[in-house]
C-alpha positions in Angstrom: -52.3 86.2 -30.1 -53.4 82.7 -29.8 -53.4 82.4 -33.7 -49.5 83.9 -34.2 -48.9 80.6 -30.9 -50.7 78.0 -33.6 -48.7 79.4 -36.7 -45.3 78.9 -34.7 -46.2 75.4 -33.8 -48.3 74.0 -37.5 -44.7 76.2 -38.9 -42.1 73.8 -36.6 -44.3 70.4 -37.4 -43.9 71.0 -40.5 -40.0 71.6 -40.5 -39.9 68.5 -38.5 -41.8 66.0 -40.6 -40.4 67.8 -44.0 -37.5 65.5 -44.1 -40.4 62.3 -43.8 -42.3 64.1 -46.6 -39.0 64.6 -48.8 -38.3 60.7 -49.3 -39.6 57.2 -50.0 -41.9 55.2 -48.5 -40.5 52.6 -49.9 -37.5 51.1 -46.6 -34.2 51.1 -47.3 -33.2 47.7 -47.4 -30.8 47.0 -43.5 -27.5 44.8 -44.6 -27.4 41.5 -41.5 -24.7 40.6 -41.6 -25.0 36.0 -41.0 -24.2 34.8 -37.9 -20.6 33.0 -37.7 -20.9 29.0 -37.5 -21.7 27.7 -34.5 -18.5 25.3 -34.1 -19.6 22.5 -31.5 -16.1 22.5 -29.0 -13.2 19.8 -29.5 -13.4 17.6 -27.0 -11.3 17.3 -23.6 -9.2 14.6 -23.7 -8.3 12.4 -19.5 -4.5 13.3 -19.2 -3.1 10.3 -16.7 -0.4 11.9 -15.5 0.2 12.7 -12.0 0.5 11.1 -9.1 -1.9 9.4 -7.2 -2.5 7.2 -3.5 -5.6 5.7 -2.5 -7.4 2.8 -0.4 -8.1 -1.1 -1.4 -9.9 -3.0 0.0 -10.6 -6.8 -1.5 -9.8 -10.6 -0.5 -6.4 -12.9 -0.3 -6.5 -16.7 -1.0 -2.7 -18.1 -0.3 -2.2 -21.6 -1.4 1.3 -23.4 1.0 2.6 -26.6 2.8 -0.4 -29.1 1.2 -3.2 -25.8 2.9 -4.4 -23.2 2.0 -6.9 -20.7 3.3 -8.5 -17.1 2.1 -8.9 -13.8 4.6 -10.0 -9.8 3.9 -6.8 -7.4 3.4 -6.7 -3.8 3.0 -4.9 -1.2 2.5 -2.9 2.3 0.7 -1.0 3.0 -2.1 1.2 5.8 -3.8 2.4 5.9 -7.6 2.6 8.3 -10.4 1.7 7.8 -14.0 2.7 9.6 -17.2 0.0 9.6 -20.4 1.7 9.4 -23.4 -2.0 9.6 -25.8 -2.9 6.3 -26.0 -1.4 4.4 -23.2 0.4 4.8 -19.4 3.3 3.6 -18.1 3.9 4.2 -14.2 5.1 2.6 -10.9 3.2 2.2 -7.1 4.3 1.0 -4.0 1.4 -0.3 -2.4 0.6 -1.7 1.7 -1.3 -4.2 2.6 -3.0 -5.8 5.9 -3.3 -9.0 6.4 -5.9 -8.0 8.9 -5.3 -11.5 11.5 -5.1 -13.6 8.3 -3.5 -17.1 9.0 -2.3 -20.1 6.6 -1.8 -23.1 8.1 -1.7 -21.8 11.5 1.0 -19.1 10.2 -0.5 -15.8 10.2 0.4 -13.7 7.5 1.2 -9.7 8.5 1.4 -7.8 6.0 2.0 -7.6 1.7 4.1 -5.2 0.0 4.8 -4.8 -3.2 6.0 -1.9 -5.9 5.1 -2.9 -9.0 5.5 -1.2 -12.9 2.3 -1.0 -14.9 1.8 -0.6 -18.2 -2.2 0.2 -20.0 -4.1 1.5 -22.5 -5.6 4.8 -22.7 -9.7 4.5 -23.7 -10.2 8.3 -22.4 -11.7 7.7 -18.7 -10.7 4.6 -18.8 -7.5 2.6 -18.0 -6.8 -1.1 -18.8 -3.5 -2.1 -17.7 -0.8 -4.7 -16.5 1.8 -5.0 -13.3 4.4 -7.1 -12.5 6.7 -6.2 -10.2 8.5 -7.9 -6.7 5.8 -8.3 -3.2 7.4 -9.0 0.5 5.2 -10.9 2.9 5.8 -10.9 6.4 4.2 -13.3 8.7 4.5 -15.3 11.9 6.4 -17.8 10.7 9.2 -15.4 8.8 9.4 -12.5 5.7 9.2 -13.6 2.3 10.2 -11.6 -1.0 8.4 -13.2 -4.3 7.5 -12.1 -7.8 4.1 -10.4 -7.7 1.8 -9.6 -11.8 -1.7 -8.8 -12.6 -4.5 -6.5 -14.2 -6.0 -3.9 -13.1 -8.7 -1.7 -14.3 -9.0 1.6 -13.6 -12.4 4.4 -14.3 -12.5 8.4 -13.6 -15.1 9.2 -12.0 -14.2 13.4 -12.1 -10.8 14.6 -13.0 -9.6 13.8 -9.6 -10.9 11.0 -8.7 -11.2 7.2 -10.0 -12.1 3.9 -9.2 -11.2 0.1 -9.8 -10.3 -3.2 -9.3 -6.9 -5.3 -9.6 -6.1 -8.4 -9.5 -3.1 -9.6 -8.6 -0.6 -13.2 -8.4 1.9 -13.6 -6.1 4.8 -16.2 -5.2 7.1 -16.8 -2.4 9.5 -19.3 -1.6 11.4 -20.8 1.7 9.4 -18.2 3.8 10.8 -17.3 6.9 13.7 -19.6 5.9 11.1 -22.4 6.9 11.3 -24.6 3.8 7.3 -23.1 3.1 6.4 -21.9 0.1 3.3 -19.9 -0.5 1.4 -18.7 -3.5 -1.0 -16.7 -3.1 -3.5 -13.9 -5.3 -5.1 -10.9 -4.8 -8.9 -9.4 -5.5 -9.1 -5.9 -4.3 -11.5 -2.7 -5.3 -9.3 1.0 -5.4 -10.7 3.6 -5.0 -8.0 6.6 -5.5 -7.2 10.0 -5.6 -4.9 11.9 -8.4 -3.7 15.4 -8.1 
């Protein structure tokens, strides 16, 4: 009985091995398709289009009535930019508090500005010129005049940028007093974009 069991096992093993023994010992080449070339992703452009709000902090220098003075200013602003590719066009409203700033005994309460801006788009950096109208409120009275300057924004992230702006103002006949005031502001800015 043992011999018949061994005979069945041997016959089964020889049948299972038959295809292996019948073939060639050379390996059949396997065709491998070449890998697709790796193409780096195109750089994503920085888009300046959209609304924004921000905070400013800086210094105001003012001259008028034969005297000059300077003091700190801080404020808020909001606007909208449209990115045309190589250049950006936008508009902005800004309010800065004079923080008790005084010019020849006249307290400057605040300065409001409505300005347009046009800039060159260098990716994450925007360099721009700006111009518009400004209104100063003081203890002597109010006055409206032109404002213009330059600025720079740098996008730290898609939603946050930092920058600086330098502006020159000219106010004639402040509060009907006949006093003319020229002022310059230099502000650091933090902007949140939507």
